[in-house]
C-alpha positions in Angstrom: 214.9 60.2 -40.3 214.5 57.3 -38.3 217.5 55.4 -37.9 219.8 53.2 -35.7 220.6 49.3 -35.1 218.0 46.6 -35.7 218.1 45.4 -32.0 219.9 46.8 -28.9 223.1 44.9 -28.8 224.5 46.4 -25.7 223.7 50.0 -24.1 227.1 51.0 -24.9 226.8 50.1 -28.5 223.4 52.0 -28.7 225.0 55.0 -27.0 228.0 55.1 -29.6 225.6 54.7 -32.5 223.2 57.4 -31.2 226.2 59.7 -30.7 227.4 59.2 -34.1 224.0 59.6 -36.1 223.4 62.7 -34.0 226.4 64.3 -35.1 225.9 63.3 -38.8 222.2 64.4 -39.0 223.0 67.8 -37.1 225.8 68.7 -39.4 223.1 67.9 -42.2 220.3 69.5 -40.3 218.0 66.6 -40.8 215.6 66.1 -38.0 216.5 62.6 -36.3 214.8 59.8 -34.2 217.3 57.1 -32.6 215.9 53.6 -33.6 216.6 50.4 -32.1 214.5 47.5 -30.9 214.8 46.8 -27.2 213.2 43.4 -28.1 213.0 41.9 -31.7 210.3 39.3 -31.2 209.6 38.4 -34.8 212.8 36.4 -35.4 213.2 33.7 -38.3 214.1 31.2 -35.5 214.1 30.7 -31.7 217.7 31.1 -31.5 217.7 34.6 -33.1 219.2 37.6 -31.2 216.2 39.8 -29.7 217.9 42.4 -27.8 217.9 43.7 -24.2 215.6 43.3 -21.2 213.0 46.2 -21.0 214.4 47.8 -18.0 218.1 48.0 -19.5 216.9 49.3 -22.7 214.8 52.2 -21.0 217.8 53.3 -18.8 219.8 53.4 -22.3 217.1 55.2 -24.0 216.9 58.0 -21.2 220.7 58.4 -21.2 220.7 58.8 -24.9 217.7 61.4 -24.9 219.6 63.4 -22.2 223.1 63.5 -23.7 222.3 64.0 -27.3 218.7 65.6 -27.4 217.2 63.3 -30.0 213.8 61.5 -29.9 213.7 57.5 -29.5 211.5 54.9 -31.1 211.3 51.3 -30.5 208.9 48.4 -31.3 206.4 46.9 -28.8 204.8 43.5 -29.4 202.4 43.2 -26.6 199.7 45.7 -25.3 201.1 45.8 -22.0 204.6 47.1 -23.1 203.0 50.2 -24.4 202.3 51.8 -21.1 205.6 50.8 -19.6 207.6 52.1 -22.3 205.5 55.3 -23.3 207.3 57.5 -20.5 210.5 57.1 -22.0 210.0 56.5 -25.8 208.8 59.3 -28.3 207.5 57.1 -30.9 206.1 53.4 -30.3 206.5 51.2 -33.5 203.8 48.6 -34.4 205.8 45.7 -36.3 204.4 44.9 -39.6 203.2 41.5 -38.8 201.2 42.9 -36.0 199.7 46.0 -37.6 196.2 44.5 -37.5 196.2 43.6 -33.7 193.4 45.8 -32.4 194.5 45.4 -28.8 197.9 46.4 -29.7 196.7 49.5 -31.7 194.5 50.5 -28.9 197.0 50.1 -26.3 199.5 52.4 -28.3 197.0 54.9 -28.8 195.9 55.4 -25.4 199.5 56.4 -24.4 199.3 59.6 -26.2 202.6 58.9 -28.1 203.2 58.8 -31.8 202.5 55.6 -33.3 204.5 54.4 -36.5 202.8 51.6 -37.8 204.5 49.4 -40.5 202.2 47.9 -43.2 202.0 44.3 -43.2 203.6 42.7 -46.1 200.3 41.0 -47.0 198.2 44.3 -47.0 197.3 46.8 -49.7 197.9 50.3 -48.9 194.3 51.1 -49.0 193.7 48.6 -46.5 195.7 50.6 -43.7 192.5 52.8 -43.5 191.2 50.3 -41.0 194.3 50.5 -39.0 193.9 54.1 -38.8 190.5 54.1 -38.1 191.3 51.7 -34.9 193.9 54.1 -33.6 191.8 57.4 -34.1 188.8 55.5 -32.3 191.1 55.1 -29.4 192.0 58.6 -29.3 195.2 58.5 -31.4 195.8 61.0 -33.9 199.7 61.1 -34.2 200.5 58.5 -36.7 203.1 57.5 -39.1 202.6 54.8 -41.7 205.6 53.0 -42.9 206.0 51.0 -46.1 208.7 47.9 -46.0 208.0 45.9 -48.8 205.0 43.4 -49.9 205.3 39.8 -50.8 208.6 38.2 -51.6 209.1 38.6 -55.2 212.2 37.2 -57.3 214.1 34.8 -55.4 212.4 35.8 -52.2 213.1 39.5 -52.2 210.7 42.0 -51.2 209.1 44.3 -53.6 208.2 47.8 -53.0 205.3 49.4 -54.7 205.6 53.3 -54.9 202.1 53.8 -55.4 201.9 52.8 -51.7 203.1 56.0 -50.4 200.3 58.3 -52.2 197.9 55.8 -51.4 198.4 55.9 -47.6 199.2 59.6 -47.7 195.4 59.8 -48.3 194.6 59.1 -44.8 196.0 62.5 -43.8 199.2 61.2 -42.0 202.9 61.3 -42.9 204.3 58.1 -44.9 207.6 56.6 -44.1 209.8 54.5 -46.3 211.4 51.5 -44.6 214.5 51.2 -47.1 216.6 48.6 -45.3 213.9 46.0 -44.5 212.8 46.3 -48.0 216.0 44.7 -49.1 215.9 41.9 -46.9 215.7 38.2 -48.0 213.2 36.6 -45.4 214.9 33.4 -44.3 217.7 33.6 -46.7 220.1 32.1 -44.4 218.1 29.4 -43.0 217.9 30.5 -39.4 218.0 34.2 -40.1 217.4 36.7 -43.0 219.7 37.5 -45.8 219.7 40.8 -47.5 221.2 43.3 -50.2 222.1 46.4 -48.3 223.6 47.9 -51.6 220.2 48.5 -53.0 218.8 50.2 -50.0 219.7 53.7 -51.5 217.9 52.7 -54.6 214.7 52.4 -52.5 215.5 55.6 -50.9 216.0 57.5 -53.9 212.9 56.3 -55.4 210.7 56.8 -52.3 212.0 60.4 -51.9 211.3 61.2 -55.5 207.6 60.2 -54.6 207.7 62.6 -51.4 207.7 60.7 -48.6 207.6 62.4 -45.0 210.4 60.2 -43.8 212.9 57.7 -44.3 213.6 54.5 -41.9 216.9 53.0 -42.2 218.6 50.3 -40.0 222.3 51.4 -39.6 225.3 49.6 -38.0 229.0 50.5 -37.6 229.9 46.7 -38.7 226.7 45.2 -40.2 228.8 42.2 -41.2 229.2 41.0 -37.4 225.7 42.4 -36.2 223.5 39.8 -34.4 220.3 40.4 -36.6 219.4 42.1 -39.8 223.3 42.6 -40.9 222.9 41.8 -44.4 220.4 44.6 -44.9 221.7 47.3 -42.5 223.5 50.2 -44.2 226.9 50.9 -43.1 227.6 53.9 -40.9 230.7 54.8 -42.8 228.4 55.3 -45.9 225.4 56.9 -44.3 226.4 60.4 -44.5 227.1 60.4 -48.2 223.8 58.9 -48.8 221.9 61.4 -46.8 223.5 64.4 -48.2 222.4 63.2 -51.8 218.9 62.2 -50.1 218.4 65.8 -48.9 218.7 66.9 -52.4 216.0 64.3 -53.7 213.7 65.3 -50.7 213.9 69.0 -51.7 213.4 68.6 -55.2 210.2 66.3 -54.5 208.8 68.8 -51.8 209.2 71.8 -54.3 207.4 69.6 -57.1 204.6 67.7 -55.1 202.8 64.9 -57.1 199.2 66.2 -58.3 197.0 63.2 -58.7 194.0 63.5 -60.5 
């Protein structure tokens, strides 16, 4: 499970969320990676909240890792950032809109860290083979491939193609289902996205049934007041119940793997 707030609102808020999520995942025996973006550069408008300065975020990540023993994942948007955050962050995340940026992929691969690459909304799953090849040719061999929905469908909602997961799994790396960005409505509120968080569990159940390697979930204690992605983030108060059921879906799928002919 990769989960946490969309962007780092404050170090204290990130710490609180990491504490609560590590407690929940420890109780459920779910391997956990704390997620929050120190800088969320791909906003709907220039007035959108982006996060914290890098040095502030890295100190917060260090404290979270030390106190709770969990790994950390965060986005990077420019090649130079990879080297700066790699000593602290365990997984570097490539945003969907940037997944074809060669220099960005090479910089991440050269750190030796795991890269979680989100498939662009405009790309077919089999086209991710070129992304994987770029990383491998730069010496990277620790890769996660994430589906977060493709072109906006009905009333500007993203659509998730479940065939995407077994297609990307053919490249030999784990697949990840981003179940909260999949229910976002891009630009739905004019200067920011809207969303339908109530449907995130629907995407989660379906993806787990296919046999994904991980779930990516943005979670917040009070998403209605969150400065970014609030409408599609799951409520902290509801996450344990969902994860308990998710474990059962996951166990059934892993005990009965798909046999594609």
